[in-house]
C-alpha positions in Angstrom: 0.0 0.0 0.0 1.2 3.5 -0.8 1.0 6.2 1.9 1.3 9.9 1.5 4.4 10.2 3.6 6.4 7.7 1.5 9.0 9.2 -0.9 8.6 7.9 -4.5 11.7 7.3 -6.5 11.4 6.7 -10.3 15.0 6.0 -11.7 15.2 5.6 -15.5 16.0 2.2 -16.7 16.6 0.5 -20.1 13.9 -2.0 -19.0 10.3 -1.0 -18.3 9.6 -0.6 -14.6 6.0 -0.5 -13.4 4.6 0.9 -10.1 1.0 0.3 -9.0 0.1 3.0 -6.5 -3.0 2.9 -4.3 -4.2 5.3 -1.7 -5.6 4.2 1.7 -8.6 2.0 1.8 -11.2 4.8 1.9 -9.9 6.0 -1.5 -10.4 3.5 -4.4 -8.7 5.5 -7.3 -5.5 4.1 -8.6 -2.6 5.3 -10.8 -0.1 3.2 -12.7 3.2 4.8 -13.8 5.4 2.9 -16.2 8.8 4.1 -17.5 10.5 2.6 -20.6 13.5 3.7 -22.6 13.6 2.8 -26.3 16.0 4.2 -29.0 17.2 7.0 -26.8 13.7 8.2 -25.9 12.1 7.8 -22.4 8.4 7.1 -22.4 6.4 7.7 -19.3 3.1 5.8 -19.5 0.3 6.8 -17.1 -2.9 4.8 -16.5 -5.8 5.6 -14.2 -7.1 8.9 -12.8 -4.7 11.9 -13.0 -6.3 13.8 -10.2 -5.9 14.9 -6.6 -2.7 13.6 -4.9 -1.7 11.6 -8.0 -0.8 14.8 -9.8 2.0 15.5 -7.2 3.1 11.8 -7.5 3.5 12.0 -11.3 5.3 15.4 -11.0 7.7 14.0 -8.4 8.5 11.0 -10.6 8.9 13.2 -13.7 11.2 15.7 -11.9 13.4 12.9 -10.7 13.7 11.4 -14.2 14.4 14.9 -15.6 17.1 15.5 -13.0 18.8 12.1 -13.7 18.8 12.6 -17.6 18.3 16.3 -18.3 19.1 16.0 -22.0 17.1 12.9 -22.8 14.0 13.2 -25.0 10.9 12.0 -23.3 7.2 11.3 -24.1 4.1 11.1 -21.9 1.6 8.4 -22.9 -1.9 9.3 -21.7 -3.8 6.6 -23.6 -4.7 4.8 -20.3 -5.8 7.9 -18.4 -9.5 7.9 -17.6 -9.8 11.4 -16.1 -7.6 14.6 -15.8 -8.4 17.4 -13.4 -7.2 21.1 -13.6 -4.0 20.4 -11.7 -3.2 17.5 -14.0 -3.7 19.8 -17.0 -1.3 22.4 -15.5 1.3 19.6 -15.0 0.9 18.3 -18.5 1.3 21.8 -19.9 4.6 22.2 -18.0 5.8 18.9 -19.3 5.0 19.9 -22.8 6.7 23.2 -22.4 9.9 21.5 -21.4 9.9 19.4 -24.5 7.7 16.4 -23.5 5.6 14.9 -26.3 2.0 14.2 -25.2 0.4 11.0 -26.6 -3.4 10.5 -26.2 -6.4 8.9 -27.7 -10.2 9.3 -27.1 -12.2 12.5 -27.5 -11.6 13.9 -24.0 -7.9 13.3 -23.7 -7.3 14.3 -27.3 -9.1 17.6 -26.8 -7.0 18.3 -23.7 -3.7 17.6 -25.5 -4.8 19.7 -28.5 -5.6 22.5 -26.1 -2.2 22.4 -24.5 -0.4 22.1 -27.9 -2.3 25.0 -29.4 -1.9 27.2 -26.3 1.9 26.7 -26.4 1.9 27.4 -30.2 -0.1 30.6 -29.7 2.3 31.6 -26.9 5.3 31.1 -29.1 3.8 33.1 -31.9 2.8 36.0 -29.6 6.4 36.2 -28.1 8.0 36.7 -31.5 8.5 40.1 -33.2 6.9 38.8 -36.5 4.0 41.0 -37.4 3.4 39.8 -41.0 0.1 38.0 -41.0 1.1 35.9 -44.0 3.8 34.3 -41.8 1.2 33.5 -39.1 -1.4 32.0 -41.4 0.5 28.8 -42.2 0.8 28.0 -38.4 -2.9 28.5 -37.9 -3.7 26.5 -41.0 -1.6 23.5 -40.0 -2.9 23.6 -36.4 -6.5 23.4 -37.7 -5.5 20.8 -40.2 -3.8 18.6 -37.6 -6.8 18.9 -35.3 -9.2 17.8 -38.1 -7.0 14.9 -38.8 -6.7 13.8 -35.2 -10.3 14.3 -34.3 -11.8 11.5 -36.4 -9.2 9.1 -35.0 -10.2 10.1 -31.5 -13.9 9.6 -32.3 -13.2 6.2 -33.8 -11.3 5.1 -30.7 -14.1 6.4 -28.5 -16.8 4.7 -30.5 -14.9 1.3 -30.6 -13.1 1.1 -27.3 -10.1 -1.2 -27.4 -10.0 -4.0 -24.7 -8.0 -3.2 -21.6 -4.6 -4.9 -21.8 -4.8 -8.0 -19.7 -1.9 -9.6 -17.9 0.0 -12.4 -19.7 -1.9 -15.7 -19.3 0.8 -17.0 -16.9 0.2 -14.2 -14.4 -2.8 -13.7 -12.2 -5.1 -10.8 -12.8 -6.5 -9.3 -9.5 -9.8 -7.5 -10.0 -12.0 -5.4 -7.8 -15.7 -5.2 -8.4 -15.4 -1.7 -9.9 -12.6 -2.8 -12.3 -14.6 -5.9 -13.4 -17.6 -3.6 -14.3 -15.3 -1.2 -16.2 -13.7 -4.2 -18.1 -17.1 -5.7 -19.0 -18.4 -2.3 -20.3 -15.4 -2.2 -22.7 -15.1 -5.9 -23.7 -18.4 -7.7 -23.1 -19.8 -8.8 -26.5 -23.4 -8.3 -25.6 -22.6 -4.7 -24.6 -20.7 -4.1 -27.8 -23.5 -5.5 -30.0 -25.9 -3.2 -28.3 -23.7 -0.2 -29.1 -23.4 -1.3 -32.7 -27.1 -1.7 -33.0 -27.6 1.9 -31.7 -25.1 3.1 -34.3 -27.0 1.3 -37.0 -30.2 3.2 -36.1 -28.4 6.5 -36.5 -27.4 5.5 -40.1 -31.0 4.4 -40.7 -32.1 7.9 -39.7 -29.5 9.4 -42.1 -30.9 7.3 -44.9 -34.4 8.5 -44.2 -33.3 12.1 -44.1 -31.6 11.8 -47.5 -35.0 11.3 -49.1 -35.9 14.9 -48.1 -32.7 16.4 -49.5 -31.7 17.0 -53.1 -30.2 14.2 -55.2 -27.9 14.6 -58.2 -26.3 12.2 -60.7 -23.8 12.5 -63.4 -24.2 10.5 -66.6 -21.8 10.1 -69.5 -22.8 7.8 -72.4 -21.6 7.1 -75.9 -23.7 4.7 -78.0 -23.9 3.3 -81.5 -27.4 2.9 -82.9 -29.1 1.1 -85.8 -32.9 1.5 -86.2 -35.2 -0.8 -88.2 -37.6 1.7 -89.8 -40.0 -0.9 -91.1 -40.6 -2.2 -87.6 -41.1 1.3 -86.4 -43.6 2.4 -89.0 -45.2 -1.0 -89.8 -43.6 -1.4 -93.2 -46.1 1.1 -94.8 -44.6 4.1 -96.8 -45.4 7.5 -95.3 -45.5 9.0 -98.8 -47.3 7.1 -101.6 -44.8 5.8 -104.1 -41.9 6.4 -101.8 -40.4 3.2 -100.2 -38.7 3.6 -96.8 -35.2 2.2 -96.4 -35.0 -0.9 -94.3 -32.9 0.8 -91.5 -31.0 3.9 -90.5 -27.5 3.7 -89.1 -25.3 2.8 -87.6 -24.9 6.3 -86.1 -23.3 7.6 -82.9 -25.0 9.4 -80.0 -22.9 11.1 -77.3 -24.4 12.6 -74.2 -23.0 13.9 -70.9 -24.5 16.0 -68.1 -26.0 16.0 -64.6 -29.5 15.2 -63.5 -31.0 16.2 -60.2 -34.2 16.1 -58.3 -35.6 17.1 -54.9 -38.8 16.7 -52.9 -40.2 20.2 -52.4 -43.2 19.3 -50.1 -44.0 15.8 -48.9 -45.4 15.6 -45.4 -45.3 11.8 -45.4 -41.5 11.8 -45.9 -41.1 14.3 -43.1 -43.1 12.2 -40.7 -41.0 9.2 -41.6 -37.9 11.1 -40.8 -39.4 12.1 -37.4 -40.1 8.4 -36.8 -36.5 7.5 -37.6 -35.3 10.1 -35.1 -37.5 8.6 -32.4 -36.2 5.2 -33.4 -32.7 6.4 -32.6 -33.8 7.4 -29.1 -35.4 4.0 -28.6 -32.3 2.2 -29.8 -30.0 4.3 -27.5 -32.3 3.6 -24.6 -32.2 -0.2 -25.4 -28.5 0.0 -25.6 -28.3 1.7 -22.1 -30.7 -0.9 -20.8 -28.4 -3.7 -22.1 -25.5 -1.8 -20.4 -27.4 -1.9 -17.1 -28.2 -5.6 -17.5 -24.5 -6.4 -18.3 -23.4 -4.6 -15.1 -26.0 -6.6 -13.1 -24.7 -9.8 -14.5 -21.1 -8.9 -13.7 -22.0 -7.7 -10.2 -24.0 -10.9 -9.5 -21.3 -13.1 -10.8 -18.7 -11.3 -8.8 -20.7 -11.5 -5.6 -21.4 -15.2 -6.3 -17.7 -15.8 -6.8 -17.0 -13.9 -3.5 -19.4 -16.3 -1.8 -17.6 -19.3 -3.3 -14.2 -17.8 -2.1 -15.6 -17.3 1.4 -16.9 -20.9 1.4 -13.4 -22.1 0.6 -11.9 -20.0 3.4 -14.5 -21.3 5.8 -13.9 -24.9 4.7 -10.2 -24.5 5.3 -10.7 -23.2 8.8 -13.1 -26.1 9.6 -10.5 -28.6 8.2 -7.9 -27.0 10.5 -10.3 -27.2 13.5 -11.2 -30.8 12.6 -7.4 -31.7 12.4 -6.8 -30.1 15.7 -9.7 -32.1 17.3 -8.5 -35.3 15.8 -5.0 -34.7 17.1 -6.4 -34.0 20.5 -8.5 -37.2 20.5 -5.5 -39.2 19.4 -3.3 -37.8 22.1 -5.9 -38.5 24.8 -6.1 -42.1 23.5 -2.4 -42.5 23.7 -2.5 -41.2 27.3 -5.2 -43.8 28.1 -7.8 -41.1 28.9 -9.6 -41.2 25.6 -11.2 -44.1 23.7 -10.8 -45.4 20.2 -14.3 -44.5 19.2 -13.6 -40.9 20.0 -10.6 -40.9 17.7 -12.6 -42.6 15.0 -15.4 -40.0 15.2 -12.9 -37.2 15.0 -11.2 -38.8 12.0 -14.6 -39.2 10.2 -15.4 -35.6 10.8 -12.0 -34.6 9.5 -12.5 -36.5 6.2 -16.0 -35.0 5.8 -14.5 -31.5 6.1 -11.8 -32.2 3.6 -14.4 -33.4 1.1 -16.4 -30.2 1.7 -13.2 -28.2 1.0 -12.7 -30.0 -2.3 -16.3 -29.2 -3.4 -15.9 -25.6 -2.3 -12.7 -25.2 -4.3 -14.4 -26.6 -7.4 -17.3 -24.2 -7.1 -14.9 -21.3 -6.7 -13.0 -22.2 -9.9 -16.3 -22.7 -11.9 -17.5 -19.3 -10.7 -14.2 -17.6 -11.7 -14.6 -19.2 -15.2 -18.0 -17.6 -15.5 -16.7 -14.2 -14.5 -13.9 -14.5 -17.1 -16.4 -15.2 -19.8 -18.6 -12.2 -18.9 -15.4 -10.0 -19.0 -14.4 -11.6 -22.3 -10.9 -12.4 -21.0 -8.4 -14.8 -22.5 -9.5 -18.3 -21.4 -5.9 -18.9 -20.2 -5.9 -15.8 -18.0 -6.0 -16.6 -14.3 -8.3 -14.3 -12.2 -8.4 -13.5 -8.6 -10.8 -11.3 -6.7 -9.4 -8.3 -4.8 -12.6 -7.6 -2.8 -14.4 -9.6 -0.1 -18.0 -10.1 1.1 -18.8 -7.2 3.4 -21.8 -5.5 5.0 -22.7 -1.9 4.1 -25.1 -0.3 6.5 -27.5 1.7 4.3 -30.9 3.3 5.1 -34.0 1.5 3.8 -35.4 3.5 0.9 -39.1 4.5 0.6 -41.2 2.4 -1.7 -43.2 5.2 -3.4 -40.1 7.4 -4.0 -38.2 4.4 -5.4 -41.0 3.6 -7.9 -41.0 7.2 -9.1 -37.2 7.2 -9.5 -37.4 3.9 -11.4 -40.0 5.2 -13.8 -37.8 8.3 -14.4 -34.5 6.3 -14.8 -35.3 2.9 -16.2 -34.1 2.7 -19.8 -36.7 0.1 -20.7 -39.4 2.6 -19.9 -37.7 5.3 -21.9 -37.3 2.9 -24.9 -41.0 2.0 -24.8 -42.0 5.7 -24.8 -39.7 6.3 -27.8 -41.1 3.3 -29.6 -44.6 4.8 -29.0 -43.5 8.0 -30.7 -42.2 6.0 -33.6 -45.5 4.3 -34.2 -47.5 7.6 -33.9 -45.2 9.2 -36.4 -45.6 6.3 -38.8 -49.4 6.6 -38.4 -49.2 10.3 -39.4 -46.9 9.4 -42.3 -49.6 7.0 -43.6 -52.3 9.6 -43.1 -50.3 12.4 -44.9 -49.6 10.0 -47.9 -53.1 10.9 -49.0 -52.1 14.5 -49.5 -50.5 15.8 -52.7 -46.7 16.0 -52.9 -44.6 18.5 -54.9 -41.4 17.5 -56.6 -38.8 19.3 -58.8 -36.6 17.4 -61.3 -34.3 18.4 -64.1 -31.3 17.6 -66.2 -28.7 19.3 -68.4 -27.2 17.3 -71.2 -24.5 17.9 -73.8 -26.0 15.9 -76.7 -24.7 15.1 -80.2 -23.6 12.5 -82.6 -20.0 13.0 -81.4 -18.1 14.9 -78.9 -17.3 17.7 -81.4 -20.8 18.5 -82.7 -23.0 18.4 -79.5 -25.2 21.1 -78.2 -26.4 21.8 -74.6 -29.9 20.5 -73.9 -31.9 20.7 -70.7 -35.2 19.8 -69.2 -36.7 21.1 -65.9 -40.0 20.1 -64.5 -42.1 20.5 -61.4 -44.6 17.8 -60.7 -47.5 17.4 -58.2 -48.6 13.8 -57.3 -52.2 13.2 -56.3 -52.9 9.8 -54.9 -56.3 8.7 -56.2 -56.6 5.0 -55.6 -54.2 2.8 -53.6 -56.2 -0.4 -53.3 -56.6 0.0 -49.5 -52.9 0.3 -48.8 -53.2 3.5 -46.8 -56.2 2.3 -44.8 -54.3 -0.9 -44.0 -51.2 1.0 -42.9 -53.2 3.2 -40.6 -55.1 0.2 -39.1 -51.8 -1.5 -38.5 -50.3 1.5 -36.7 -53.4 1.7 -34.5 -52.9 -1.9 -33.5 -49.2 -1.2 -32.8 -50.3 1.7 -30.5 -52.7 -0.6 -28.6 -49.9 -3.2 -28.2 -47.5 -0.6 -26.8 -50.2 0.6 -24.4 -50.5 -3.0 -23.1 -46.7 -3.3 -22.9 -46.5 0.0 -21.0 -49.0 -1.2 -18.4 -47.2 -4.5 -18.0 -43.8 -2.8 -17.7 -45.1 -0.3 -15.2 -46.3 -3.1 -13.0 -43.1 -5.0 -13.5 -41.0 -2.1 -12.4 -43.2 -1.6 -9.3 -42.8 -5.4 -8.6 -39.0 -5.2 -9.0 -38.7 -2.2 -6.7 -41.0 -3.7 -4.0 -39.3 -7.2 -4.2 -35.8 -5.8 -4.0 -36.7 -3.5 -1.0 -38.3 -6.5 0.8 -35.2 -8.7 0.1 -32.9 -5.9 1.2 -34.6 -5.4 4.5 -34.8 -9.2 5.1 -31.1 -9.7 4.2 -30.0 -6.9 6.6 -31.7 -8.7 9.4 -30.3 -12.1 8.3 -26.7 -10.6 8.5 -27.3 -9.5 12.1 -28.7 -12.9 13.1 -26.0 -14.8 11.3 -23.2 -12.9 12.9 -24.6 -13.7 16.3 -25.0 -17.3 15.4 -21.3 -17.6 14.4 -20.2 -16.1 17.8 -22.4 -18.6 19.7 -21.3 -21.5 17.6 -17.6 -20.7 18.3 -18.3 -20.5 22.0 -20.1 -23.9 21.8 -17.0 -25.5 20.2 -14.7 -23.9 22.8 -16.8 -25.3 25.7 -17.2 -28.7 24.1 -13.4 -29.0 23.6 -12.8 -28.0 27.2 -15.3 -30.6 28.5 -13.8 -33.3 26.3 -10.3 -32.4 27.4 -11.3 -32.6 31.1 -12.9 -36.0 30.5 -16.4 -34.8 31.5 -17.9 -35.8 28.2 -17.0 -37.7 25.0 -16.3 -36.0 21.7 -19.9 -36.4 20.5 -20.5 -32.9 21.9 -17.4 -31.7 20.0 -18.6 -33.2 16.7 -22.1 -31.7 17.3 -20.5 -28.3 18.0 -18.4 -28.5 14.8 -21.6 -29.1 12.8 -23.2 -26.1 14.4 -20.2 -23.9 13.6 -20.3 -25.2 10.0 -24.0 -24.3 9.7 -23.4 -20.9 11.3 -20.5 -20.1 8.9 -22.7 -21.1 5.9 -25.5 -19.0 7.2 -23.2 -16.0 7.6 -21.8 -16.3 4.1 -25.2 -16.8 2.6 -26.6 -13.8 4.5 -23.8 -11.5 3.3 -24.3 -12.8 -0.2 -28.1 -12.2 -0.1 -27.5 -8.7 1.2 -25.1 -7.7 -1.5 -27.2 -9.3 -4.2 -30.3 -7.4 -2.8 -28.4 -4.1 -3.1 -27.6 -4.9 -6.7 -31.2 -5.9 -7.5 -32.5 -2.7 -6.0 -30.0 -0.6 -8.0 -31.1 -2.4 -11.1 -34.8 -1.9 -10.2 -34.4 1.9 -10.0 -32.1 2.1 -13.0 -28.9 3.1 -11.0 -26.6 0.1 -11.7 -23.9 2.1 -13.6 -24.1 5.0 -11.1 -23.7 2.6 -8.2 -21.0 0.2 -9.4 -19.2 2.1 -12.2 -17.4 5.3 -11.1 
């Protein structure tokens, strides 16, 4: 553990050196500083939150590196930084001013780096005596040009987050609950598919919008033609006594020019575009709902794994107790005080506890495999949990206030409301398709028998379309949307009741689990006292070890009850957070 009064030394080295720094237990933020020297350049990689006391830590490490190698070129890699506060920005600006190269990706970090670079460039320009604006303009042009080049790359990296670098499969990856949630949000396939689906809806909206905007095409053609005149005129001469030739041609026709068209007024298309915009909102809400569900799955799996780990630890302690009791019974038998049946009973209990330990270890490994799958880790990667089952004393929320909060924050409810808007816009689009629509089209063509003898030709037209008879299509579309509205109303009523049920059930389970924890803790204390007294009575020869075996079983049940109560309490907290739509706010910071 890293304390504030510890002096941090970061000597440069040809090999990469890594420091994982953590504050005291009440602070969960972490910072990782890695130094590496390649080809004469020192790279300082920073991962985590560059905020608060970590700014001074990074500055101290950087100052010591700068003092040790004042002329060495260095870079600061910020690709793994999740947040930078104002003090961190000031430190990065000072690093850049002294020749450090800032490397970043992602919209936020890229914008901060661009701001620092452009501020330094502006300061350099203002400090010179050059007043000729023609000399300043290339600097501004290249700054804007580089920003435009870097921005799409940052957006792409933000839209498709790269998986967090995992440890090599031979090493063990220790994860807290918060780290597991963050890893799942970046790597879980279900979450990524939901994000891609939302992105597809945006492109569907753009396609619908394009029907409202002007369209233009460019056509270039050169054709050879031969016409059968007799087939065109039925073989009869147009002038009596004059026989038509059998054909004309071959002759060449060359044409080149643009054609364009645009919808001037079409209310049906406009309503379809509004429906596509509401579909984007529905898709985003569904994506966020999937995000909440993924977090719930990860939290539940992590808590379940913590329960399995706690069972292993409890089984180990019971095996140690059973071994000690067996040794005690064997010693008493050797001294002639105990009997063989007492030693046999103790040995049977020892073997039973060993078998329970094997089962607990197997359950732990299976649960860890399930967590690795949710996090989309390498199957060869070993995982350990850095947290433990614990009790958090929290006030019991009110039922009515929780239901109101759930209806305001649950993404499923927001998605259903957006889908209702989509259907209503589609109904209006069908109704407005009965109205006339106005359209403008035209083309300009360079037309001739060759490239050299063509002349410009053009055609412009405005057209109004009046639907007269659609064979019942419009009526059927309106009837269909009415049915969709009724279906959504039923779904809203069902979802409203489901949300209320989720909130009430989770609050009931939370209150019950809180009481279970208190009772289970007391049960463990009493069971331990029972074992202690039974061992003393057996050692004194007052009773045989049947009382000891019975006390052992009571302690085993008490330990299982305590672990189960802690698991139910933590699971109830997660279920309540999911019920009110606060999973990400509670478990992802």
